[in-house]
C-alpha positions in Angstrom: 61.2 -48.6 109.6 58.9 -45.6 109.5 61.2 -43.6 111.7 64.1 -44.3 109.4 62.1 -43.2 106.4 61.0 -40.0 108.1 64.6 -39.2 109.1 65.8 -39.7 105.5 63.0 -37.6 104.1 63.7 -34.8 106.6 67.4 -35.0 105.9 66.8 -34.8 102.1 64.6 -31.7 102.6 67.4 -30.1 104.6 69.7 -30.9 101.7 67.5 -29.0 99.3 67.6 -25.9 101.5 71.5 -26.2 101.2 72.6 -25.8 104.8 76.2 -25.7 106.1 76.2 -28.9 108.2 75.8 -31.8 105.9 75.3 -35.3 107.1 77.0 -36.9 104.1 80.1 -38.9 105.3 81.9 -38.7 101.9 85.2 -36.8 102.2 85.6 -34.5 99.2 89.1 -33.7 98.1 89.6 -30.0 97.5 91.1 -29.2 94.1 92.6 -25.8 93.5 91.1 -23.9 90.7 94.4 -23.0 89.2 95.7 -26.6 89.1 92.6 -28.2 87.6 93.9 -28.9 84.1 97.4 -27.6 84.4 100.6 -29.5 83.8 103.7 -29.3 85.9 106.4 -27.2 84.3 109.2 -29.7 85.1 107.4 -32.7 83.7 106.7 -32.0 80.1 107.1 -35.5 78.7 104.2 -37.1 76.8 103.7 -40.0 79.1 103.1 -37.9 82.2 100.7 -35.7 80.2 98.6 -38.7 79.2 98.6 -40.1 82.7 97.3 -36.8 84.1 94.5 -36.7 81.5 93.4 -40.2 82.4 93.4 -39.4 86.1 91.2 -36.3 85.5 88.8 -38.3 83.4 88.6 -41.0 86.2 87.8 -38.2 88.8 85.0 -36.8 86.6 83.5 -40.3 86.2 83.5 -40.8 90.0 81.9 -37.4 90.6 79.1 -38.2 88.1 78.5 -41.6 89.7 78.4 -39.9 93.1 75.6 -37.5 92.0 73.6 -40.3 90.6 73.8 -42.3 93.8 72.8 -39.3 96.0 69.6 -38.5 94.0 67.7 -41.7 94.0 64.4 -39.9 93.1 63.6 -37.1 90.6 62.3 -33.8 91.8 58.9 -34.4 90.2 58.5 -37.7 92.1 59.5 -36.4 95.6 56.5 -36.2 97.9 55.4 -32.7 98.9 55.7 -31.6 102.6 52.5 -30.7 104.5 53.3 -27.0 104.9 54.4 -26.7 101.3 51.1 -28.3 100.2 49.1 -25.8 102.2 51.2 -22.9 101.0 50.9 -23.9 97.4 47.1 -24.4 97.8 46.7 -20.9 99.3 48.9 -19.3 96.6 46.9 -21.0 93.9 43.6 -19.8 95.4 45.0 -16.2 95.8 44.6 -16.1 99.7 47.7 -14.1 100.4 46.7 -12.9 103.9 45.7 -16.3 104.9 49.1 -17.6 103.6 50.9 -15.0 105.8 48.9 -16.0 108.9 49.5 -19.7 108.2 53.2 -19.4 107.8 53.6 -17.3 110.9 51.6 -19.6 113.1 53.1 -22.8 111.6 56.7 -21.8 112.2 55.9 -20.5 115.7 54.4 -23.9 116.6 57.5 -25.7 115.2 59.8 -23.4 117.2 57.9 -24.1 120.4 58.0 -27.8 119.7 54.3 -28.3 119.4 54.7 -30.2 116.1 57.0 -33.2 116.3 58.6 -34.9 113.3 55.8 -37.4 113.4 53.2 -34.7 113.0 55.1 -33.0 110.1 54.7 -35.7 107.5 54.7 -35.6 103.8 51.5 -35.2 101.9 50.3 -38.6 100.7 51.0 -39.3 97.1 47.3 -39.9 96.3 46.6 -36.1 96.8 49.3 -35.2 94.4 48.1 -37.7 91.9 44.5 -36.5 92.3 45.6 -32.9 91.5 47.5 -34.1 88.4 44.5 -36.2 87.3 42.2 -33.3 87.9 44.3 -31.0 85.8 44.5 -33.6 83.1 40.8 -34.1 83.4 40.2 -30.4 82.9 42.4 -30.4 79.8 40.7 -33.4 78.4 37.3 -31.8 79.0 38.4 -28.7 77.1 39.7 -30.9 74.3 36.4 -32.8 74.3 34.4 -29.5 74.0 36.6 -28.4 71.1 36.2 -31.7 69.4 32.4 -31.6 69.9 32.3 -28.1 68.3 34.4 -29.3 65.4 32.2 -32.3 65.0 29.0 -30.2 65.0 30.5 -27.9 62.4 31.5 -30.8 60.2 28.0 -32.3 60.6 26.4 -29.0 59.5 28.8 -28.7 56.6 28.0 -32.2 55.6 24.3 -31.7 55.8 24.6 -28.4 53.7 26.6 -30.2 51.1 24.0 -32.9 51.0 21.2 -30.4 50.4 23.2 -28.6 47.7 23.9 -31.9 46.1 20.2 -32.8 46.1 19.3 -29.3 44.8 21.8 -29.5 41.9 20.6 -33.0 41.2 17.0 -31.8 41.0 18.0 -28.8 38.9 20.0 -31.0 36.5 17.0 -33.2 36.1 14.7 -30.3 35.6 17.0 -28.7 33.0 17.2 -32.0 31.2 13.4 -32.3 31.1 13.1 -28.7 29.8 15.7 -29.4 27.2 13.9 -32.5 26.0 10.6 -30.6 25.9 12.2 -27.7 23.9 13.7 -30.2 21.5 10.3 -31.8 21.0 8.7 -28.3 20.5 11.4 -27.4 18.0 10.9 -30.6 16.0 7.1 -30.0 16.1 7.5 -26.4 14.9 9.9 -27.5 12.1 7.4 -30.0 10.9 4.6 -27.4 11.1 6.6 -24.9 9.2 7.6 -27.5 6.6 3.9 -28.2 6.0 3.3 -24.4 5.3 6.2 -24.0 2.9 4.4 -25.3 -0.2 1.4 -23.1 0.6 3.5 -20.0 1.0 5.3 -20.7 -2.3 1.9 -21.1 -4.1 0.6 -17.8 -2.5 3.8 -16.0 -3.6 3.4 -17.2 -7.1 -0.3 -16.2 -7.2 0.6 -12.8 -5.8 3.2 -12.2 -8.5 0.8 -13.4 -11.2 -1.9 -11.1 -9.9 0.4 -8.1 -9.9 1.3 -8.7 -13.5 -2.3 -9.2 -14.5 -3.2 -6.0 -12.6 -0.5 -4.0 -14.4 -1.5 -5.3 -17.8 -5.2 -4.6 -17.1 -4.5 -1.1 -16.0 -2.4 -0.5 -19.2 -5.1 -1.9 -21.3 -7.7 0.2 -19.5 -5.8 3.4 -20.1 -5.2 2.6 -23.7 -8.9 1.8 -24.3 -10.0 5.0 -22.4 -7.7 7.1 -24.6 -9.1 5.4 -27.8 -12.7 6.1 -26.6 -11.9 9.7 -25.8 -10.2 10.2 -29.2 -13.2 8.6 -31.0 -15.6 10.8 -29.1 -13.7 14.0 -30.0 -13.4 12.9 -33.6 -17.2 12.2 -33.7 -18.0 15.6 -32.2 -15.7 17.3 -34.8 -17.4 15.5 -37.6 -20.9 16.3 -36.3 -20.2 20.0 -35.7 -17.8 20.6 -38.5 -16.0 23.4 -36.7 -13.7 23.9 -33.8 -14.5 25.9 -30.7 -11.7 28.0 -29.2 -11.2 27.7 -25.5 -10.6 31.1 -23.9 -7.5 31.7 -21.9 -8.4 31.9 -18.2 -7.3 34.5 -15.7 -4.3 32.4 -14.9 -2.7 33.5 -18.1 -2.9 37.1 -17.1 -1.2 36.3 -13.8 1.6 34.6 -15.7 2.2 37.6 -17.8 2.1 39.8 -14.8 4.7 37.8 -12.9 6.7 36.4 -15.8 9.8 38.2 -14.7 9.9 36.7 -11.3 9.1 33.0 -12.1 11.8 30.3 -11.9 12.6 27.5 -14.3 10.2 25.1 -12.6 7.2 27.4 -12.9 8.3 28.3 -16.4 8.3 24.7 -17.4 4.9 24.1 -15.9 3.5 27.1 -17.6 4.8 26.0 -21.0 3.4 22.5 -20.5 0.0 23.9 -19.7 0.0 26.2 -22.7 1.0 23.3 -24.9 -1.8 21.3 -23.5 -4.3 24.1 -24.2 -3.1 24.4 -27.8 -3.5 20.7 -28.3 -7.0 20.9 -26.8 -7.9 23.8 -29.2 -6.9 21.8 -32.2 -8.5 18.5 -31.3 -11.6 19.3 -29.2 -14.8 21.1 -29.8 -16.8 20.4 -26.6 -15.3 22.5 -23.7 -17.2 20.6 -21.0 -15.9 17.2 -21.9 -12.4 18.5 -22.6 -12.4 20.0 -19.1 -13.3 16.7 -17.6 -10.5 15.1 -19.5 -8.1 17.8 -18.4 -9.0 17.3 -14.7 -8.5 13.6 -15.0 -10.8 12.7 -12.1 -10.7 9.1 -11.1 -13.3 9.3 -8.3 -16.4 11.6 -8.0 -15.1 13.2 -4.8 -11.6 14.0 -6.1 -10.5 17.5 -5.3 -9.1 20.0 -7.9 -5.6 21.4 -7.4 -5.7 25.2 -7.2 -4.1 27.5 -9.7 -0.3 27.5 -9.3 0.0 31.4 -9.5 -1.5 32.3 -6.2 0.2 35.1 -4.2 1.3 34.4 -0.7 -0.8 36.6 1.5 1.5 36.2 4.5 4.5 37.8 2.8 3.4 41.4 3.2 2.6 41.0 6.9 5.8 39.1 7.6 7.9 41.9 6.0 6.1 44.6 8.1 6.2 42.8 11.4 9.7 41.2 11.3 12.5 43.4 12.6 16.2 42.6 12.0 17.7 41.1 15.2 21.2 41.9 16.5 23.6 39.0 16.8 23.6 37.2 20.1 20.3 38.4 21.5 18.5 35.0 22.1 18.4 33.8 25.7 16.6 30.9 27.4 13.4 32.3 28.9 11.4 29.2 29.8 11.4 25.4 29.8 8.2 23.4 29.5 8.0 19.7 30.5 5.5 18.5 27.9 6.2 14.8 27.3 7.8 11.9 29.0 9.9 10.9 26.0 11.7 12.9 23.3 9.8 15.7 21.5 10.1 14.6 17.8 8.2 17.4 16.0 6.8 20.9 16.4 4.2 22.9 14.5 2.6 26.3 15.1 -1.1 27.4 14.6 -1.5 29.5 11.5 -2.8 32.5 13.4 -2.7 31.8 17.2 0.1 31.3 19.7 -0.7 27.6 20.0 1.8 24.9 19.6 1.4 21.1 18.9 4.2 18.8 19.8 4.6 15.1 18.8 6.7 12.7 20.9 8.1 9.2 21.0 5.5 8.4 23.6 2.9 8.0 20.8 1.0 11.2 21.8 0.6 14.7 20.5 -0.2 17.6 22.8 -1.6 21.1 22.1 -0.5 23.8 24.4 -0.5 27.6 24.5 2.2 30.2 24.6 3.7 31.7 26.7 2.3 29.9 29.8 2.5 26.4 28.4 -1.0 25.2 29.5 -2.1 22.0 28.0 -5.2 22.4 25.8 -5.7 18.9 24.2 -4.0 15.5 24.0 -4.3 13.1 21.1 -4.0 9.3 21.4 -4.3 6.7 18.7 -0.9 6.1 17.1 0.8 2.9 18.1 4.4 4.1 17.4 6.4 7.2 17.8 5.2 10.4 16.0 7.5 11.7 13.3 5.6 14.8 12.0 2.7 17.0 12.5 1.1 20.0 10.6 -1.9 22.3 11.1 -4.6 22.7 8.6 -4.4 26.2 7.0 -7.6 27.1 8.8 -6.2 25.8 12.1 -9.2 23.5 12.8 -7.5 20.2 11.9 -4.2 18.5 12.4 -2.3 15.9 10.4 0.2 13.5 12.0 2.6 10.9 10.7 3.9 8.0 12.7 6.2 5.0 12.7 3.1 2.8 12.6 2.9 3.4 8.7 -0.2 5.6 9.0 -1.1 9.2 8.5 -4.0 10.5 10.7 -6.2 13.5 10.4 -7.6 14.9 13.6 -10.6 17.3 13.9 -10.6 19.4 17.0 -14.4 20.0 16.9 -15.0 16.2 16.7 -12.7 15.4 19.6 -10.6 12.8 17.8 -9.3 11.2 14.6 -11.6 11.5 11.6 -9.4 9.9 9.0 -6.6 7.3 8.9 -4.6 7.0 5.6 -2.9 3.7 5.1 -0.7 2.7 2.2 2.9 3.0 3.1 4.9 -0.2 3.5 7.1 1.2 6.2 7.3 4.0 8.8 6.1 7.4 7.7 8.8 10.0 8.3 7.0 13.3 7.6 3.8 14.9 6.5 2.6 18.3 5.1 -0.7 20.0 4.3 -1.4 21.9 1.1 -2.3 25.5 1.4 -5.8 24.8 0.0 -6.4 22.2 2.7 -7.6 19.4 0.4 -4.4 17.5 0.0 -1.8 16.0 2.3 1.6 14.8 1.4 3.6 12.1 3.3 7.1 10.7 3.1 8.2 7.2 4.1 11.1 4.9 4.7 9.8 2.8 1.8 11.5 5.3 -0.6 8.2 6.7 -1.8 6.1 9.8 -1.2 2.3 10.0 -1.5 -0.2 12.7 -2.2 -3.5 12.0 -0.4 -6.9 13.6 -1.3 -8.7 14.4 1.9 -12.1 14.6 0.4 -12.1 11.3 -1.5 -9.8 9.7 1.1 -7.6 8.2 -1.6 -4.0 8.3 -2.7 -3.8 10.5 -5.8 -0.2 9.8 -6.6 2.7 7.8 -5.4 6.0 9.6 -6.2 8.8 7.1 -6.8 12.3 8.2 -7.7 14.4 8.3 -4.6 16.8 5.4 -4.1 16.6 5.5 -0.3 14.4 6.6 2.6 12.5 9.9 2.1 13.1 11.8 5.3 11.1 15.0 4.8 8.4 16.5 2.6 6.9 20.0 2.3 4.6 22.0 0.0 5.8 25.3 -1.4 3.4 27.8 0.2 0.4 28.5 -2.1 1.8 26.3 -4.8 1.6 22.8 -6.2 5.3 22.2 -5.9 6.6 19.6 -3.4 10.1 19.5 -1.9 11.5 16.2 -0.6 14.8 15.2 1.0 16.2 11.7 1.0 18.8 9.4 2.5 20.2 9.1 -1.1 21.9 12.5 -0.5 19.5 14.4 -2.9 16.7 16.9 -2.8 13.8 16.8 -5.3 11.1 19.1 -6.6 7.8 17.4 -7.6 4.7 18.6 -9.4 1.8 17.6 -7.2 -0.8 17.6 -10.1 1.1 14.9 -12.0 3.2 13.2 -9.4 6.3 13.7 -11.5 9.8 14.9 -10.5 10.7 18.3 -11.9 14.2 18.8 -10.7 16.9 17.1 -8.4 19.5 19.0 -6.3 22.9 17.3 -5.9 25.6 18.4 -3.5 25.3 16.7 -0.1 27.8 14.0 0.7 25.7 12.3 3.4 22.1 11.5 4.0 19.8 14.5 3.7 17.7 14.7 6.8 15.5 17.7 6.2 14.7 20.5 3.7 12.4 23.5 3.8 11.4 26.6 1.9 11.7 30.2 3.0 8.5 32.4 3.0 9.2 33.8 -0.4 9.8 30.4 -1.9 13.0 31.3 -3.7 15.5 29.6 -1.3 15.8 26.1 0.2 17.6 25.2 3.4 18.7 21.6 3.9 20.8 19.7 6.4 22.4 16.2 6.4 23.7 13.6 8.9 27.2 15.1 8.9 26.0 18.4 10.3 26.3 20.3 7.0 23.7 22.9 6.2 23.2 24.2 2.6 21.2 27.0 1.1 20.0 26.6 -2.5 18.8 29.2 -5.0 15.7 27.6 -6.7 15.9 29.9 -9.7 19.5 29.1 -10.5 19.3 25.5 -9.1 22.7 25.9 -7.4 23.8 26.0 -3.8 24.6 29.5 -2.6 25.9 28.7 0.9 27.4 25.7 2.7 28.1 25.6 6.4 29.7 22.8 8.4 28.0 22.8 11.8 29.2 19.2 12.6 30.5 16.8 13.6 27.2 15.8 15.0 24.4 15.1 12.5 21.7 17.7 12.0 18.1 16.8 11.4 16.0 20.0 11.6 16.3 23.4 9.9 13.9 26.2 9.6 13.6 29.8 8.3 12.1 32.7 10.2 9.3 34.7 8.4 11.7 37.3 7.1 14.0 34.7 5.6 17.0 36.4 7.1 17.6 34.0 10.0 18.0 30.2 9.9 17.9 27.9 12.9 19.3 24.4 13.1 18.6 21.7 15.7 21.8 19.9 16.9 22.4 16.6 18.6 24.8 18.1 21.1 21.9 19.9 22.8 22.4 23.2 21.0 20.4 25.3 18.5 22.6 26.9 15.8 21.3 30.3 14.7 22.6 31.7 11.4 22.0 35.4 10.5 22.4 35.7 6.8 22.9 39.5 6.6 25.6 39.5 9.3 27.1 36.1 8.3 27.2 35.2 12.0 26.6 31.7 13.3 25.9 31.5 17.0 25.1 28.6 19.3 22.3 28.4 22.0 23.0 25.9 24.7 19.9 24.4 26.3 19.1 21.6 28.7 17.8 18.1 28.0 20.3 16.5 25.7 19.8 16.3 21.9 17.8 19.1 20.2 15.3 17.1 18.2 13.3 19.9 16.6 13.3 23.7 16.1 10.6 26.3 15.1 10.2 30.1 15.0 7.1 31.6 16.5 4.9 34.2 14.8 7.3 36.8 16.0 11.0 36.2 15.2 11.8 37.3 18.7 10.7 33.8 19.9 12.3 30.5 19.1 11.2 27.0 20.2 13.3 23.9 20.4 12.3 20.3 21.4 14.7 18.2 23.4 15.3 14.4 23.9 14.1 14.6 27.5 10.5 15.7 26.6 11.0 19.4 27.2 10.5 22.4 25.0 12.8 25.4 25.4 11.5 28.9 24.7 14.2 31.3 23.5 13.4 35.0 23.5 15.5 37.8 22.0 16.8 40.3 24.5 20.0 41.8 25.9 22.8 39.1 25.9 23.6 39.4 29.5 22.0 36.3 31.0 23.7 33.0 31.3 21.8 29.9 30.1 20.9 27.5 32.8 23.4 24.8 33.2 25.8 26.0 30.4 28.1 28.7 31.8 28.3 30.5 28.5 26.7 33.7 27.4 23.9 33.7 24.9 24.9 34.1 21.3 28.6 33.2 21.9 29.8 31.5 18.8 31.4 28.5 20.4 32.5 25.4 18.5 29.5 24.1 16.5 28.4 20.5 16.1 25.0 18.9 15.8 23.3 15.5 15.9 19.6 16.2 15.7 17.0 13.6 15.1 14.4 14.5 12.4 11.5 16.6 13.3 9.0 19.1 11.9 9.6 22.6 10.6 6.8 25.2 10.1 4.4 23.9 7.5 3.8 25.7 4.3 0.0 25.4 4.8 0.5 27.0 8.2 2.4 30.2 7.2 2.2 32.6 10.0 0.3 35.8 9.9 1.8 38.5 12.1 -0.6 39.0 15.0 -2.0 42.4 15.7 -2.2 44.2 19.0 -4.9 41.8 20.1 -2.8 38.7 19.3 -2.3 37.6 22.9 -6.0 38.0 23.8 -7.0 36.2 20.6 -4.7 33.3 21.6 -6.3 33.1 25.0 -9.8 33.2 23.4 -8.8 30.4 21.1 -7.5 28.4 24.0 -10.7 28.8 25.9 -12.7 27.9 22.8 -10.7 24.7 22.2 -11.0 23.7 25.9 -14.8 24.0 25.6 -14.8 22.0 22.4 -12.6 19.1 23.5 -12.0 17.9 27.0 -8.2 17.6 27.5 -6.8 14.4 28.7 
């Protein structure tokens, strides 16, 4: 039985190798290729054709059945021979040389008859099954690893989502608790506020009542004081029986001497004083008491306003020292980093080359020209500085700030000696009278105030503007005050009475700044649209209007000769107008917006403060240098536009005296003296 199986297996293997001598006893019938599906030409009837087709179909069925009978097993199920098993194993392991040796030796042994048919058997099926199972096992192990990785990832994602769920749940609970707590706080605050409402209403009513009573009391007091004064004068006239003539003072002589050069404002003031003197002559006999009434002192320490006909001593020196400059001669010579925030105001010492700058960082700093060394730093304001001005003697400084206060600083006492409070909102500007006893301030609360430094009181509150008062300035050596306001007007005021004398109309936008020239016969003003106007005080009309927009302008100043006007612009430029040449040029600096501008003692030097805390020094010279960072030549009249924020011009009390040959040495001596007096911060 085993021999028969071995012979059938070997015979089958020989059939796979397709040898010529086949052991199959079936006699195949040879069919010519040309006659396979052809019909005989003579028999063309339908019956013969159908019969032929049936026979061919029967032959095809027999051939198919024969092939099925001969292959009783599929190729995949046929056991593998011993030599094929070893060859496949060596090929799979990559042992090619061993494979060659094995085949050579194997077939030699077969040819010599060493191996019989019994020795050359098929490989048992168990080995083949083991190999298949091993391969399947490897595949299953790989799938298992992949499934484990996927399961671990899914587990991690699940844990992460659980943590996020817990976190969001806790966050939701916490937000709910905070919401409930805030609701409780709001309810408690509402109840607390509701309990204060009746008290606030009562206080407001009491305040209004007190104001009315105060007004009525002041009116009654003034009326009684006038009655008492009239009764005293009448009693003195009855007792003496004659009138005493009050002599005309020296001021009358000065009026006659300068009558031809006075304007309508001074003329009106002179006529009012003369009328007051005539009234006093007819109704008073005691010159001492009448003088007390004329002065109208309210406090023992109140200061007297000086005579309004003083000559400006700086005019002659300014005319001698100031030379006319050619157009386009200013160039950027130096840049000083003074503050950390924007430089909002500039002022110059009356006699020395010393500058004080105020900034949005709540500080003012004193430094010397031309080296820029810091001499002193002032701290005390709690908001940005809006204005600063030197005392006419140069020993004190007044500053205004957004904290609604005006402060006076004494350099010899190393700090603030007086703080003036009374404005309801931020103070925009300040100015010192030429006599040094009075300070004027302008505020956002639509009012301006005149402060007496000696009595530390407010002498007058000047009300009349309908919007914020942006700048204020004393006419040099005069009792006239100039203010500019956001209601598009400029106003002249009499400091001795606190009354408005004249109002200038013409600006179409908010007036940001206004200033006098050295002679006091011309006013320069600028507004938020960039328009600059020059006004004739005697004729009370504008004489020149220049559109330097579209950016708003906030600072304008004259040089000491009055022939050059400088304008600070928000586009980082300083506009210089030469009146004689009718030439408007633009100086491009660095640091963003130009917030302030000021001429030095010599017209050859111009200072401008910028929004980045720097101060640019412009010096007149040949127009051949390029400004740093601009790429344009100095003095080239390019397209003009300005958007300056408000700052300080030169103060009337600090009109500059032209320094002599020893001006620089004097400035150094003053700097050394101030350093010794106050330790700089």
